[in-house]
C-alpha positions as CSV (number, residue, x, y, z in Angstrom):
1,M,53.9,-8.6,4.2
2,K,55.8,-10.7,1.7
3,M,55.5,-10.1,-1.9
4,G,52.8,-12.4,-3.6
5,Q,51.3,-13.2,-0.2
6,E,47.6,-12.7,-0.2
7,K,46.2,-10.2,2.6
8,H,44.2,-12.9,4.3
9,S,46.2,-16.0,3.6
10,A,47.4,-18.0,6.8
11,P,50.1,-20.6,6.9
12,L,49.0,-24.2,7.2
13,P,48.5,-25.5,10.7
14,T,51.1,-27.3,12.5
15,A,50.8,-30.9,13.5
16,R,50.4,-29.9,17.2
17,S,47.7,-27.5,16.3
18,I,45.8,-30.1,14.4
19,R,45.9,-32.7,17.1
20,R,44.8,-29.9,19.5
21,A,41.9,-28.9,17.4
22,C,40.8,-32.6,16.8
23,S,41.1,-33.4,20.3
24,N,38.9,-30.3,21.3
25,E,36.4,-31.1,18.7
26,L,36.0,-34.7,19.8
27,Y,35.7,-33.7,23.4
28,R,32.9,-31.3,22.8
29,T,31.2,-33.8,20.5
30,A,31.5,-36.6,23.1
31,K,30.0,-34.0,25.8
32,R,27.0,-33.2,23.5
33,L,26.4,-36.9,23.2
34,K,25.9,-37.2,26.9
35,Q,27.5,-40.6,26.9
36,Y,30.8,-41.7,28.5
37,V,33.7,-42.4,26.0
38,P,36.6,-44.2,27.7
39,A,39.8,-42.6,27.4
40,D,41.4,-45.3,25.1
41,K,38.4,-44.9,22.6
42,M,38.8,-41.1,22.7
43,E,42.7,-41.5,21.9
44,Q,41.8,-43.9,19.0
45,A,39.3,-41.6,17.6
46,E,41.6,-38.7,18.0
47,K,44.3,-40.6,15.9
48,L,42.1,-41.4,13.3
49,Y,40.6,-37.9,12.9
50,V,44.1,-36.4,12.9
51,K,45.2,-38.8,10.2
52,R,42.3,-38.0,8.0
53,V,42.9,-34.1,8.6
54,I,46.4,-34.4,7.6
55,G,45.5,-36.4,4.4
56,H,43.0,-33.7,3.3
57,L,45.0,-30.7,4.7
58,L,45.0,-28.5,1.6
59,W,41.3,-29.0,1.1
60,I,40.5,-28.3,4.7
61,A,43.0,-25.0,4.7
62,D,41.2,-23.8,1.6
63,N,37.7,-24.2,3.3
64,R,38.7,-23.2,6.7
65,S,36.2,-20.2,6.9
66,N,33.4,-22.6,5.8
67,R,32.4,-24.7,8.8
68,K,29.3,-26.2,7.0
69,A,31.7,-27.7,4.5
70,L,33.8,-28.9,7.1
71,A,31.2,-30.4,9.0
72,D,29.8,-32.0,5.8
73,W,33.5,-33.4,5.1
74,W,33.7,-34.8,8.7
75,E,30.3,-36.5,8.5
76,K,31.4,-38.1,5.1
77,E,35.0,-39.1,5.8
78,V,35.2,-39.6,9.5
79,S,31.9,-40.1,11.3
80,A,31.3,-43.7,10.4
81,E,34.6,-45.1,11.7
82,I,34.2,-43.1,15.0
83,A,30.4,-44.0,15.5
84,E,31.5,-47.7,15.2
85,L,34.5,-47.2,17.5
86,W,32.4,-45.3,20.2
87,N,29.4,-47.7,19.6
88,V,26.9,-44.9,18.9
89,D,24.6,-43.9,16.2
90,R,26.3,-42.2,13.3
91,T,23.3,-39.7,12.8
92,R,23.4,-38.8,16.4
93,L,27.2,-38.5,16.5
94,S,27.1,-36.3,13.4
95,E,24.4,-34.0,14.9
96,A,26.4,-33.8,18.1
97,F,29.6,-32.9,16.0
98,R,27.6,-30.2,14.1
99,Q,26.5,-28.7,17.4
100,A,30.0,-28.7,18.8
101,F,31.7,-27.5,15.7
102,G,29.2,-24.9,14.6
103,G,28.7,-26.4,11.1
């Protein structure tokens, strides 16, 4: 272990791991909505979600063990645009995300 490094600190995630995590979370969310989401809409939502995550990366990394806070952040920062893009109710989308994400 390097000097000054905390015991439980982890490096920031890579762009690839962020994209994969966002893709998986959106896939699970869409599955829980029990509604078909076209591939192009899924891709647009993924790009939007990844962009938001990268914009708030330090906060997200600091709160990585607090799934409730992360789900609250997603609901506030991301859900409205994805709900509009997918043409679904925002509340329903947020509930599906929380079930899929565990927050």
